[in-house]
C-alpha positions as CSV (number, residue, x, y, z in Angstrom):
1,M,-68.1,-52.9,-34.1
2,R,-66.8,-56.0,-32.0
3,C,-67.0,-55.5,-28.5
4,T,-63.5,-56.9,-28.4
5,Q,-62.2,-53.9,-29.7
6,C,-64.0,-51.6,-27.3
7,R,-62.3,-53.8,-24.3
8,N,-58.8,-53.6,-25.9
9,V,-59.1,-50.0,-26.7
10,F,-60.2,-49.1,-23.0
11,R,-58.0,-51.7,-21.2
12,T,-55.1,-49.6,-23.0
13,I,-56.0,-46.3,-22.0
14,G,-56.6,-47.5,-18.6
15,D,-53.3,-49.3,-18.4
16,A,-51.4,-46.2,-19.4
17,L,-53.3,-44.1,-16.7
18,S,-52.6,-46.6,-13.8
19,Q,-48.9,-46.4,-15.0
20,R,-48.8,-42.7,-14.4
21,L,-47.3,-42.3,-17.8
22,D,-46.2,-38.9,-18.8
23,T,-48.8,-37.1,-20.9
24,P,-47.2,-37.9,-24.4
25,R,-46.4,-41.5,-24.0
26,M,-50.1,-42.5,-22.5
27,L,-51.5,-40.9,-25.5
28,E,-49.1,-42.6,-27.9
29,E,-50.2,-45.8,-26.3
30,A,-54.1,-44.6,-27.0
31,A,-53.1,-43.5,-30.5
32,R,-51.7,-47.1,-31.1
33,A,-54.5,-48.9,-29.9
34,M,-57.5,-47.2,-32.0
35,V,-55.0,-47.6,-35.2
36,E,-54.8,-51.3,-34.6
37,E,-58.0,-52.1,-33.4
38,F,-59.9,-49.9,-35.8
39,E,-57.5,-51.0,-38.7
40,L,-56.8,-46.9,-39.1
41,K,-54.0,-45.4,-41.0
42,A,-53.0,-43.0,-37.8
43,C,-54.1,-41.3,-34.9
44,H,-53.2,-37.9,-33.9
45,F,-54.0,-35.6,-30.6
46,R,-53.2,-31.7,-30.9
47,V,-54.1,-29.5,-27.9
48,I,-54.7,-26.1,-28.5
49,S,-52.0,-23.6,-28.0
50,R,-52.3,-20.9,-25.0
51,D,-53.4,-18.1,-27.2
52,R,-56.2,-20.3,-29.1
53,R,-54.9,-19.8,-32.4
54,T,-53.0,-23.1,-33.2
55,L,-53.3,-26.7,-32.6
56,E,-49.9,-28.2,-31.1
57,S,-48.9,-31.8,-31.9
58,V,-48.7,-33.8,-28.5
59,A,-48.6,-37.6,-29.5
60,S,-49.5,-39.8,-32.8
61,H,-49.2,-43.3,-33.9
62,G,-48.7,-44.1,-37.8
63,L,-47.6,-40.6,-39.1
64,S,-44.1,-40.0,-40.4
65,D,-41.8,-37.3,-39.1
66,K,-42.1,-35.3,-42.3
67,F,-45.8,-34.9,-42.0
68,L,-45.8,-34.0,-38.4
69,A,-43.5,-31.1,-39.5
70,K,-45.4,-29.6,-42.4
71,G,-46.4,-26.5,-40.6
72,P,-48.7,-25.1,-37.6
73,V,-52.4,-26.0,-37.6
74,D,-54.5,-23.1,-37.2
75,A,-57.5,-23.5,-35.0
76,D,-59.7,-21.4,-36.9
77,K,-59.8,-23.1,-40.1
78,S,-58.9,-26.5,-40.2
79,V,-60.8,-28.1,-37.3
80,A,-63.0,-25.1,-36.0
81,A,-66.4,-27.2,-35.9
82,A,-64.3,-29.7,-33.5
83,L,-63.2,-26.9,-31.1
84,G,-66.8,-25.9,-31.0
85,G,-67.7,-29.6,-29.7
86,D,-68.7,-31.3,-32.8
87,V,-67.5,-34.6,-34.5
88,V,-66.0,-33.5,-38.0
89,W,-66.1,-36.2,-41.0
90,V,-63.9,-35.5,-44.2
91,A,-64.5,-37.7,-46.8
92,D,-61.4,-36.7,-49.0
93,C,-58.4,-34.8,-47.7
94,S,-57.2,-33.7,-50.7
95,T,-60.1,-31.9,-52.0
96,D,-62.0,-30.5,-48.8
97,P,-61.5,-26.8,-48.2
98,R,-61.2,-27.4,-44.4
99,V,-58.2,-29.0,-44.6
100,Q,-55.3,-26.9,-44.3
101,Y,-52.4,-29.0,-46.0
102,P,-54.2,-31.3,-48.7
103,A,-51.0,-32.0,-50.8
104,A,-49.3,-33.1,-47.2
105,F,-52.3,-35.7,-47.1
106,G,-52.0,-36.6,-50.3
107,K,-48.2,-37.5,-49.9
108,E,-48.9,-39.0,-46.6
109,G,-51.3,-41.7,-48.2
110,I,-54.2,-40.2,-46.0
111,A,-57.8,-40.2,-47.7
112,S,-60.4,-39.8,-44.9
113,M,-60.2,-38.1,-41.4
114,L,-62.3,-37.8,-38.4
115,T,-62.0,-35.5,-36.0
116,V,-63.0,-35.9,-32.3
117,P,-63.0,-32.8,-29.9
118,L,-60.9,-33.5,-26.9
119,E,-63.4,-31.8,-24.1
120,T,-63.5,-31.8,-20.2
121,R,-65.8,-30.2,-17.9
122,G,-67.5,-27.9,-20.8
123,Q,-64.0,-26.9,-22.4
124,V,-62.8,-28.1,-25.6
125,I,-58.7,-28.2,-25.1
126,G,-57.7,-30.1,-28.6
127,V,-58.7,-32.7,-31.0
128,M,-58.1,-36.5,-31.5
129,R,-57.5,-37.3,-35.7
130,L,-58.5,-40.7,-36.9
131,S,-57.1,-41.2,-40.5
132,T,-57.7,-43.8,-42.8
133,A,-55.8,-44.8,-46.0
134,A,-58.9,-45.4,-47.9
135,P,-62.0,-43.7,-48.1
136,R,-64.2,-44.8,-45.3
137,E,-67.1,-43.9,-43.1
138,F,-67.4,-44.8,-39.7
139,T,-70.9,-46.1,-38.1
140,E,-72.5,-44.4,-35.0
141,D,-71.1,-46.8,-32.4
142,E,-67.9,-46.4,-33.6
143,I,-68.0,-42.5,-33.6
144,E,-69.9,-42.6,-29.9
145,L,-66.7,-45.2,-28.8
146,F,-64.3,-42.5,-30.3
147,R,-66.2,-39.7,-28.2
148,V,-65.7,-41.9,-25.2
149,A,-61.8,-42.6,-25.4
150,A,-61.6,-38.6,-26.2
151,L,-62.9,-37.7,-23.2
152,F,-60.8,-40.2,-21.2
153,C,-57.7,-38.8,-22.9
154,A,-58.7,-35.3,-22.3
155,G,-59.0,-36.0,-18.7
156,A,-55.6,-37.3,-18.8
157,I,-54.3,-34.7,-20.7
158,V,-55.6,-31.9,-18.3
159,D,-54.5,-34.2,-15.4
160,G,-50.8,-34.4,-16.7
161,M,-51.0,-30.8,-17.0
162,F,-51.5,-30.0,-13.3
163,R,-49.1,-32.4,-12.3
164,Q,-46.5,-31.1,-14.8
165,I,-46.8,-27.9,-12.7
166,L,-45.7,-29.5,-9.5
167,G,-42.4,-30.0,-10.9
168,H,-41.8,-26.7,-13.1
169,V,-42.7,-24.8,-10.0
170,T,-40.5,-26.6,-7.8
171,T,-37.6,-26.3,-10.5
172,S,-38.5,-22.3,-10.9
173,T,-38.5,-21.6,-7.1
174,R,-35.1,-23.3,-6.7
175,S,-33.5,-21.2,-9.5
176,S,-33.7,-17.8,-7.3
177,L,-34.0,-16.2,-3.9
178,Q,-34.8,-13.0,-5.3
179,L,-38.7,-12.4,-4.8
180,D,-39.8,-10.9,-7.7
181,E,-37.9,-13.4,-10.1
182,V,-39.3,-16.2,-8.1
183,L,-42.8,-14.4,-8.5
184,N,-42.5,-14.0,-12.4
185,A,-41.2,-17.5,-12.8
186,I,-44.2,-19.2,-11.2
187,V,-46.8,-17.4,-12.7
188,A,-45.3,-17.9,-16.0
189,V,-44.9,-21.8,-15.5
190,V,-48.3,-22.2,-14.3
191,C,-50.0,-19.9,-16.9
192,E,-47.8,-21.8,-19.9
193,D,-48.5,-25.5,-18.6
194,L,-51.9,-24.9,-18.0
195,R,-52.6,-22.9,-21.4
196,A,-54.5,-20.5,-19.3
197,R,-55.5,-17.1,-20.1
198,G,-53.4,-15.6,-17.7
199,C,-52.1,-15.9,-13.9
200,A,-51.3,-13.4,-11.3
201,I,-49.9,-13.3,-7.8
202,T,-50.8,-10.9,-5.3
203,L,-49.8,-10.5,-1.9
204,A,-51.0,-9.1,1.4
205,E,-49.8,-5.3,2.1
206,A,-48.6,-4.8,5.9
207,A,-51.3,-4.0,8.2
208,S,-53.7,-4.8,5.3
209,S,-56.2,-7.5,4.4
210,T,-56.0,-6.3,0.8
211,F,-53.9,-8.1,-1.7
212,E,-51.7,-6.2,-4.1
213,P,-50.5,-7.8,-7.5
214,R,-47.1,-8.2,-7.6
215,A,-46.3,-10.6,-10.6
216,A,-48.7,-11.5,-13.6
217,Y,-48.5,-13.2,-16.9
218,G,-50.7,-13.5,-19.8
219,V,-53.0,-10.7,-18.7
220,G,-52.1,-6.4,-19.3
221,P,-51.0,-4.0,-17.0
222,A,-54.4,-2.5,-17.0
223,F,-56.2,-5.8,-15.7
224,T,-53.2,-6.2,-13.4
225,G,-53.8,-3.1,-11.9
226,Q,-57.5,-3.7,-11.2
227,L,-56.9,-7.0,-9.4
228,A,-57.0,-5.5,-5.9
229,D,-60.8,-4.3,-6.4
230,L,-61.9,-7.0,-8.7
231,F,-63.4,-9.4,-6.1
232,T,-66.0,-8.8,-3.2
233,E,-65.0,-8.8,0.6
234,A,-66.7,-12.3,0.8
235,A,-64.6,-13.9,-1.9
236,M,-61.6,-12.5,-0.1
237,A,-62.8,-13.8,3.3
238,S,-62.8,-17.2,1.9
239,V,-59.4,-16.9,0.7
240,L,-57.8,-15.6,3.9
241,G,-59.3,-18.3,5.5
242,G,-57.3,-20.9,3.3
243,E,-59.8,-21.8,1.1
244,C,-59.7,-22.1,-3.0
245,V,-62.5,-20.2,-4.7
246,A,-63.6,-21.1,-7.9
247,I,-65.9,-18.9,-10.4
248,L,-67.3,-20.6,-13.2
249,D,-68.2,-17.4,-15.2
250,G,-67.2,-14.1,-13.4
251,R,-68.9,-12.4,-16.2
252,G,-72.1,-12.9,-14.3
253,D,-70.9,-14.2,-10.7
254,P,-71.8,-12.3,-7.8
255,R,-68.4,-12.6,-5.7
256,I,-66.7,-10.3,-9.0
257,R,-67.3,-6.5,-8.5
258,R,-66.5,-5.2,-11.5
259,P,-67.6,-8.2,-14.3
260,E,-66.9,-5.4,-17.1
261,V,-63.2,-5.9,-16.8
262,L,-63.3,-9.4,-16.9
263,V,-64.9,-9.0,-20.3
264,R,-62.5,-6.5,-21.8
265,E,-59.9,-9.2,-21.0
266,G,-61.5,-12.1,-22.7
267,I,-61.7,-14.1,-19.2
268,A,-64.5,-16.4,-18.2
269,S,-63.3,-19.0,-15.2
270,I,-61.4,-18.0,-12.0
271,L,-59.3,-20.0,-9.5
272,L,-58.2,-18.2,-6.3
273,V,-55.8,-20.3,-4.5
274,P,-54.6,-18.9,-1.2
275,L,-50.9,-18.7,-0.5
276,M,-50.4,-19.7,3.4
277,T,-47.6,-19.5,5.4
278,R,-47.5,-20.4,9.3
279,G,-51.5,-20.6,9.3
280,R,-52.2,-17.2,7.8
281,A,-52.6,-16.2,4.0
282,I,-50.1,-13.9,2.9
283,G,-51.5,-13.6,-0.7
284,A,-53.5,-15.5,-3.4
285,L,-52.3,-17.4,-6.8
286,T,-55.1,-16.6,-9.2
287,V,-55.7,-18.6,-12.6
288,F,-57.7,-17.3,-15.3
289,T,-59.1,-19.3,-18.4
290,H,-60.4,-17.8,-21.7
291,L,-63.7,-20.3,-21.6
292,P,-65.7,-21.5,-18.6
293,Y,-63.9,-24.2,-17.0
294,R,-65.4,-26.1,-14.1
295,F,-62.1,-27.0,-11.7
296,S,-62.8,-30.6,-10.1
297,S,-62.4,-31.1,-6.4
298,D,-58.7,-32.9,-7.5
299,E,-57.5,-30.1,-9.6
300,Q,-58.4,-27.7,-6.5
301,L,-56.4,-29.9,-4.1
302,L,-53.3,-30.0,-6.4
303,M,-53.3,-26.3,-7.2
304,T,-53.5,-25.8,-3.5
305,A,-50.1,-28.3,-3.1
306,I,-48.6,-25.7,-5.9
307,G,-49.8,-22.8,-3.8
308,E,-47.9,-24.3,-0.7
309,Q,-44.8,-24.7,-2.8
310,C,-45.5,-21.1,-3.8
311,S,-45.4,-19.9,-0.6
312,L,-42.6,-21.9,0.7
313,A,-40.7,-20.1,-2.1
314,I,-41.9,-16.8,-1.4
315,D,-41.5,-17.0,2.5
316,N,-37.7,-18.0,1.7
317,A,-37.1,-15.0,-0.9
318,M,-38.5,-12.9,1.8
319,M,-35.8,-14.2,4.6
320,F,-33.2,-14.0,2.2
321,A,-34.3,-10.4,1.5
322,A,-34.5,-9.4,5.3
323,L,-31.0,-11.2,5.9
324,K,-29.7,-9.2,3.2
325,K,-30.7,-6.2,4.6
326,R,-29.5,-6.8,7.9
327,Y,-25.8,-7.9,6.5
328,D,-26.2,-4.7,4.5
329,A,-26.6,-2.4,7.4
330,L,-23.9,-4.4,9.5
331,V,-21.7,-3.6,6.6
332,D,-22.6,0.2,6.4
333,D,-22.2,0.1,9.9
334,F,-18.6,-1.4,9.8
335,Q,-17.5,0.7,7.1
336,M,-18.6,3.7,9.2
337,W,-17.1,2.6,12.5
338,F,-13.8,1.7,10.4
339,G,-14.1,5.4,8.8
340,H,-13.9,7.0,12.1
341,A,-11.4,4.4,13.6
342,Q,-9.0,5.6,10.7
343,G,-9.7,9.2,11.3
344,R,-8.9,9.2,15.1
345,S,-5.7,7.3,14.2
């Protein structure tokens, strides 16, 4: 492996990141650089689905549209070891039982394949697949470079997910002034864009410091019904004070009152984001993950910005509801007055 190869690959990835390209375009640039510098057949990025059952294609270079459309890739069959954090080498894709579509690989002209996990902050979010046209083995130095490149790409994917939410949340909150519609749209967008286990919004009840569930996505109704009693007073005091609360593993964290509830729902990490308006917390946006995930300070800041968008949308919906209530009351009063006037005449 030549130093120029390393330099060219990371320069391409760095340029794509600095230009703030959308995630697919950035990964396409990275895939092209990998293919050209290491004389590969193809490079393919797949990200695990929200239910963690399949791997969804995000970007590639060197693969035909027919091959990309061959069918869903099961996460528990073809790349189980890679999703566990291991680099997986397949010498012959046409005969190896770990390959889900051997015939399709043969028709595409792929002989060997190296699968590298896309890992960030302790969680594997997908894989980078490097394919060759002829049987080939990679050196330890090459594999280490691929691992480092995958780390860069995984970080960019997660960053893109968070930033994508901002646009989607803004669009969702402008689609309606009905509070329930707004809340349901927000939790769906956040959960799907982050590929999280679930998302919920709780709002403060009148004359109370407790937050009651108002919308949820990805989690069951039994779990949602227990959200108000899930966190300790200390955790909720932080949220009421306007702080994000990040819990790496709620199944053993002292800020969780009933960890068995999380175990039953298959939840590990939790991020509580305060919903602030006019200097006070009106609720919380809560994100749940399947596996332990360490939310970075940048991600928490970005989620705070998302929380501000949510708070503004909630405030607008509440004001609209209040104005509508006053309008309906005026209409009722007018109809009553008009009816009395008609009766007197």
